[in-house]
N, C-alpha and C positions, 0 to 999 in steps of 0.2 A: 467665252469657256463653258464647259460644259458644268452641268449642275452634279453638285456631288453629294451624297446622300449615304457613303458608307459608314460605317461604325469608324468612332474616333479610335484611334491605336491606345490601349493599355498605359498607364503612367502621366495621370492627371497632370502634375507638379511639370512634363514638359508641354504641355498645352495649354491653352487659354481662348476663351471665347469672348467676344464681344457683340452688343446688339446693334446693328446699325437700321436708323432707321431714314436717313437721307440720303447721301451719295454712296453710304458705305452699303446701301441695297443694292446699286450696281457693280457687280464682280468686275468688270472691266476697268473700274478706278482703284481697285486693289492691287498693290504691287507686290507685297508680301507672297510667299509660296503656302496658300490657303491649305488646309487639310480638309475641310468637309464645310458646307454651307448649308443651313437649314431655315426656309421660310419659315416664319413664325409670329406669332402677337404677343406683345409685351404688354401684361396686365398692371394696372395701374401708374401708369405713365399718360402723358398727352402731348402731342407734338405741337410747334408753333414758329413762325418767323418771328426773328428779332433783330434790333441794331447790336453789329457786333460789340462785344466789349473793348474798349479803348485800352490797348496793352501795349502802343507802340513805344511808351517812354520806358516801359520796363522789358519787353523783348525785342524792339526793333518791328522793322515790316515784315510781312511773312517772306520767306525765302523763294526765291524765283520767281514771285508775284509783282507784276507791275501796274497798277491801276491807276486811271485817270485822276488826275488833281482833283479831290473835294469829291470824290467818287468812294464812300463804303461801304460797299455790299451786306444786306442782311445776311443770316444764316439760320439754318433751322437748330431748333434744340427741343428737348423734351423735357417735362418736369414733373414728379409725383402729383398724380391726381387721383384720389378713389373713385372706385367705380369706369375709369375711361380705361381704353386702351388703344394700341398705334401696331399696325402692320411693320415688319422690318424683317433683316435678314439677320440670324445667329451665325456667325462665321468663326469656325472655330481655327487658330491660327497655331502656331508652336511661339512658346513664350518667350523664345529670344527676339522674337520680332515684334512684341508690342513695345518696345521704346519707339520703333518708326512708326504705330499709331498712334502712340502719345504725343509724337512729335508733328505728324498731319493735324491731331484735334486739341492746338497747344491752347486753342481758346477754353476748351472746356475742360472740366473735371471729371475723372474715370469714376465713377461711382458704381458698389457692388449690386449685382441681383442674383438670383437663383434658379433653378431649374425650374421652381414651384410658379416662378413669375410668368413663365412662359406657356401659351398655347401653341403647338405645332398642327400646320396644314395637315400632314398624317403623322398619327400617334403613334406608329413605330418608330420615327425621328427621335424621339425623346429617350426611346431603350437602347440608340446607339451611342448615347452622350455617356462619359463616366461622371456619375453624379459627384464625384469629389473636384470635378474642374474647377478653376475659378470661372466667373464669368461678370461682364462688365458691360454700363452701356455709358455713354459720353453725355453730361449735362454743361451746357454754355456756362461760362462763368458769369457770377453776376456781384462780383466783389469789386468789379471796374465800374466804371461809369460806361454808357453808351458812348459811341463815338459820335460826333455833331455832322451835320451836314445832309444830304440826301441817303438815302437807306433803301435803293432799290434791290429786286431780286435779280441778279444775273442769268439772262437766258441760260447761257452756256453752262450754269452750275443747274439749272431746274429742268434742263433738257436730260443732263445725265442720272440725274434724280430720278425722273420721271421714265426714264427708260429702265432702269433698275425694277420700278415697281410695276411697270407693264410686263415684263421679262418674269417676274417672278409671283406676279399675282393676276398677270390677266387685264383686261379692259376694267372690270369691275374693280378691281384694287386700285388700279390707277384713278379711278374716281373718286372710290373711297381716299386716297390719299389727300386727294383736294377737298374734301369735303370735311375729313376728321383732323386739318391744321389749320389751326387761328392765323391771323393776322393774313392772312393771303391778299388783304387790299393793296398791299405795299404794290408801287408802281414795277415795272419789270424793265431792265435796262437789257435793250436789245443787242446783243454781242454775238448772237447765233454765226456767223458769217466771219468773226473775228474774235476769238473766244478769248475772255480772259480768265476763265476757272482753266489753273493747270492741268488739270486730269479731265478735258474735255473729249466726250465720243461723239463717232458719226453716227446720224441719225437715217434712218430709211425713210423715205417720202411718207409712207403709212405712218410711219411714227409720229413725223413731223404735223400731218393732219390730225392724227389723235391726239396730241399734246395740244395743238391749238383750239380745238375742239374743247379739251376738257377746261382748259382757261376760260374759254369763253364762257364754257357753264357758270365759270368762279364768278367772272364779271357781271354776270346775269343774274346773279344771284340764286341759280339754282343748286339744291343741296340734297337732290336726290337722282 
């Protein structure tokens, strides 16, 4: 998908923005008709891996996803943290599509943010966004207990996330994603060749090599 940096059409009520900091950074995983997308940095939030909330009793299993028994993969979340900041992608979408994104992120609460919470990689980007448009970020639910059992990171999910960061922010942004994300000590479930993540992506050989190198830095404790 080509990078869209054109101004958002007038009529803020017809559009909505959501800040992706995980798989939503990868435009290839977004099924709705995106109007525009802007690489940005969200101030006052911090990203971490965590065991997913146990919601199966309330909502049932994730539609279209079949996981091996006892495997409950970790998910990425972000939480408010004064002085912190995270890279991501501000996606501008039609407001009618928001229920689709809410369904995708049903393990998260949709929180309000404002344009002043964002720093854009290109100053002109902020000028193209209607100041009255509703902006959101998704934060994992904490009112449910975490699932029990192993909580590895799915390699197929991580590949989609890392590809998004590489394409939006380059190699430096990819390494920044690793170093700025807490709880990256969790084991990785190797499913690259038989993906369990429903929006798995295809990697170039160079991307696979670079992602493995970035994870090697994580394992070896290299933070810069």
